[in-house]
N, C-alpha and C positions, 0 to 999 in steps of 0.2 A: 356534560360537556360533549357537545356534538361536533363533528367535522362539518364545516361549513363550505369550504372551498380548498381545492389544491391546484397550484399552478407551478410551472418550471420557469427558472430564470437562468440567464447565462451571461458570461462576461469573458473577455479576451484574457487569456492567460499565457500570452507569448506563442509558443510552439503549439498550444492545445487551447481549449476553452475549459473554464470552471462552469459547473453546472449545479443547480440548487433545486430543492423542493420547498416550496413555501406552503404550509398547511395552516390555514386559519379556521378557528373555532367559532361557534355561535356566540360566545361571550367575548371575542376579540383577541383571545390568546394566539400567538403565531408560533408554530413549530417548525423548526428548520433542519434540513439534512443537505449534505453535498454528495453528489455522485459523479461518475465519470463516463464520458461517452468516447473518449479517444484512445483507450487502452483495448482495442479490438472489440469494442461493443457499440456499434452503430445501431440506433434504433431504440435506446433506453428511454429517451424521452417520450417517443411515441407510445411506448409500453406503459409508462406511468400515466400519461394522460388518458389511455384506455381504461386502466384499471381505476382510476380515480372516481369514475362514476360509481363504483360499488363501494367505495369508501365514504364518500359524502353522505352524512347523515348517520353515520354510526358513532358509537361511543368511543372518544378518544382513548379512554382508559383500557378498552378491550383489545389492545394490539394484538394479543395472541390469537383472539377469535378472528380479527381482521385478517391476519396472516394465513390463518387455516383456511379461511374461505377463499382468499386469492389463490391458495395453492390448489384447492379443489378445482376452482374454474379454469386454471392453467395447467392441470395436471398432464394432458398430452404433450406439452412442451415445456416441462419442468427444467428448471435450470437456465443457465445462459442469461440472455439479455432480460426474460421474464423475471428471473430470480433477482437481477439487479434492481429491477423496477420495484419489486416487492420489499427488497432491503432498504431502498431509499424512502419508500413511504413508511416502513417500520421505524425508521430512525427519526423521521419528522414526528411521528406519533409519540415516541419516546420524549422528545424535546418538549413537545406541547404539555404532555401529562406531567412532566417534572415541573414545568414552570407553573402549572396550575397548582401543584402541590408546594411550590416554593422551595424545592430542593434541587440539588445537582442530579443528574442522570445516574451517578454511580449510586446513588441511594436506591434507585429502583432496580439495581443489579445485585443488591445484598450489602451495600455500603463499601467504602473504600478500604483496602488492605494497606496501602502504601501512600504517603504523601508525595513522594518523589519518584520518578520513573527514569531509570537508566536508558539513555538514547545511543543510537549509532547514526554517525553522519552518512547518509545514504547518497548514492550517486556521486561519490567523492571522486573528483576529476572528472566524471562522466558529463555532468551538465556543461561544465566549461569547455569541454572538447566538442560535444555534439552541438551545443546551442550557444556559441560564443557571443552572439548579439545580445542574448538575454541574461547571461551569467559571466560576471566579470571578476578578476581578470581572466581573459581567454587563456587557455592551455594549449600550447603549440608545440612542446617538445617534452623530454623526460624531466628537464630541469623544473619545468612548470608543475610535473606531477609530484616530484620530490617537494616542492614549495608549498602544495596543497597539503601534502602529508604533514609538514611542519606547522602549517596553519591550524590543522586539527588539534594537534597537541597544544598548541599556544593558547587555543580558545576553550581548552579544558575538557574536550571530548576525550572519551576512553575507547572509542571504537569507530571504525569506519568501513564503508562497503563501497566496492567498485566493480567495474565490469571489464569485458575483453577488448583489446585494441589491438590494431595492427599499425606498426610505424612505417610509413613510407617517406624515404629521404628524412628520417628523424620526426616526421610530423604524424601525430596519432589520428586515426579514424576509427569510428566504431565498428565492430565486428559482431553482427547479430543476424546471421542467416536463418535463425529460428523465425525471426520477423521479416524476412525477406530482403535484408540489407547486409550484404549483398544477396543476390537471389541464388542460393546454393540449397535446393530442397533436400539434397541427399545428406546434408549436415556432417560431412566429414571433417575431422580435425587432423591437420597436417603439422609437420615439424615447424613451419613458419608461424603458425598460430601459437604453438607451445613455447617457442623461443621469445615471441613477443610478448606473451602473457608473463613469463617470468621477468623479463626486463620491466615491464610495468609494475609488477608487485614489489620487485626489488627497489624501484625509485620510491614508491609509496612508504614502503616500510622503513627505508632509509630516512625519509623525512620525518616519519611520525615517530620513529624511535621504538624501543623494546616494550614500553609500557601501554602502547595503544593496540587494542585488538584488531585484528585485519579480517574483514569478511570480503568473500567473492561471490558474485551473482552469475551463473552460467545460464539462467533462464531456460529457453527451449532450444538452445543453440547447438546441440549435439545429440547423437544416438548414445545408446548405452555404451558401446565400444568407445567412443570419443570421450564420454565422461571419464571413463576408467582410464583413458590415456592422460587426460588432464590432470586427474588426481595424482597419477603416478610422477607427472612432470614437476608438480608443486609440493611433493611430499616433504621436503626439507623446510618448508615454510611452517611457521606456527600460526595455523589458521583458526580463528574462532568458529567459522563454519564456512561451508560451501553450499550455496543455494542451487538447487537443481529442480527444473520442472520437467516432468514426464507424466504421461497418462497411463503409465503401467506400474501399479504398485509392485508387482513382482520384480519388475526391471530395477526400480528404485531400491528395493530391498537387497537385490544382488549387488548394486552399486555401494550401498552403504557398507556391506559386509566387506568389500574390496578397499574402502576408503580409510586412509589415515587420518582423516579429518571427520569432525561432526557434520552431518548433513541436515539441511533445513529444506523444506518444500512445501507445497500444496496451496500456495496464494491464489490460485486460479480455480480452486474447488468451490463447489456450493453444498451447503447443508451436511448434516451428519451421515446421509446415505453415500455420499461422494467421498467423505474423509474415512469412512469405517475400514475399507479394504487396505489402506495405508496404515492404519493403527494396527490391524490384524497382522500384517506383514512385518511389523516392527521396521517400516521402511525409512523413517527419518528419526532424528535426535530432537529436532524442534518443528512443531507444526506452524506453518505461517497461515494466518487467517485473515481474510479480507473482510473486515466488519462493514466496510462501505458497501460491497457487494451482498454480503449475507444478512446484514442488518445486525445491530449490536446485541439484541436480545437472543436471536438465533446463534450468534457467534458465542455466547456464553455456554450454549448447550455443547457446541463442538469442543469448547475449551474443557468442559466437564468430561466428555468422552476421552479427550487427550489425557486428562488426569488419571482416568480409569486404566489407561494403557501406560502409565509412567512416562508421559511425554509433556515438556513444556511447550508454551505457545508464545507467538510473537505477532503483533498486528502489521499488516501490510499497509503502508502508508506513504504514499508519494503524491498526494494531491494537495488541495488548499488548506488553509489554516483551520476552517471548519472541520474537515476530515481529521486533522491532527487532534483537535480537542474531543471528536467523536472517539477516536482511538484511545485517547488519554483516559476517558471514563472507563472503557473496557480494561485497559492496563492497570488501571487502579484498582479494579474490583475483582479481577480474575486471580485466583490463587497461584496458578502454575505459569507465571509469567516469566520468560527468559530475558527479554530486551524489547525495546521498541524502535522502529524505524522512524527517520525524519529527513526531510531535505533541508539542509541549513542554507544552501545557496537559493536565494529567492528573487523573483521579479521585483523590478524597482517600485512597482505600484501594489504588491501584494498586501501590505500592512493597511493601506487605506481601504481595502475591500471588506474589512471586517471590523466589528466594534472593538474586539479584543484580540490579541496575538499570543501565541504560547509564550509563557515565561520560562526561559531556560537559565539555569545556574550550574556551572560545573559539570556540564554534559549531562544534566538531568533536567527532565520536565517537572515543573512545580504544579501539582494537581489543583485546579481552581475550585473554589467553593460556591461561585455564582449559580443560579438556577439554571437548569437544563444543560446544554453542553457547555455553557459558559462563554459563548460567542455567537454572533450571527452575522450574516451579511449585511453591508451597508449598501442598501439599495440605490441610493443617489450615487454612490461610487461605481456600482455595477454599470449603471447607465453611461457613466463617462468612458467606459471601456467595452463598447459593444462587441459581441462575439464574432469571429472570423466564421465565414461559410464552411470553410474546411479547415481542420485542426486535429493534431494529434496524429494518429495513423491515418494517413490519406487512402481512402478506399476507392478513390477515382482511377479509372485505368491510366496506366503510366504510358 
């Protein structure tokens, strides 16, 4: 079975676009993957289209050989957007191969270890604060934050993750200087940030109750000094983990040793070469792997490296339903899983874009038994929601 064609498709996803690889084989099987261009990654589509010429005509089952060849020809610029393009192609190859064999993708990964995957409700309060036009009901004060915490508990989820907010006249607004909003490149953390963070966490915790685990994502929003200040300021909370991004394994190791809470990290890294220094440093308690960026097959290698360093893993998952299913197969097969991220707040038209949506019961995702990833985009529905010209992180000059 040979690759006959590779194309990319896109659709409107509210504040961003969803993007997909459609890989067609010479016997008519279609393999799909989802990728993202709005999370700091302009140009992934162009990279996929340029790499596609080297993939067409090759054996779908030889995805390891294909990946190795693509790595060789892009070695001078390994990582980044090029790695994301390779991951998107690999994931489409896996879907096509599994469909050809009539098995779920997790069978290609060694078979599933679990039938149910524990989830945490990601961007809890965040989407309803930052994107109120798309995610309802909008959250405009601390009472709304407390209310969504209660909603998490009532819907049967045992964990939630949120972000940092500043309350001006009681109204929350996102604080993410690591992404230029506001533009504070020095990334200092002052008392106002600490005070507001405590208020936000207290409201969520009060609503969710004592049995719901609380996670906090700090992203790239501080330097080492600032992260340590935050950890000290929230030491009295019972946190499941604090998620921190930093490009220094040594700095993260220092932070972890100062932290009263478990640390998770590494969602923006590519391949075992980039993860290895963090494992050697024992810099985090949980390694977050973006299987969409890395490719699920390559992500299994990273997870094996984590296992050798006594570290559990969690997939990075804040995209569309196809990405959730791709991550579900990884999470079902990997031995050292901690928990899986998922966005519960969805767009009004999300469900119609895919043939199947994730099945969730009591805060767990039920692993599907359908061939391939277990879902694929509905092309007719994609056409009904044409992509925006600019979406996600806006790279135009402000």
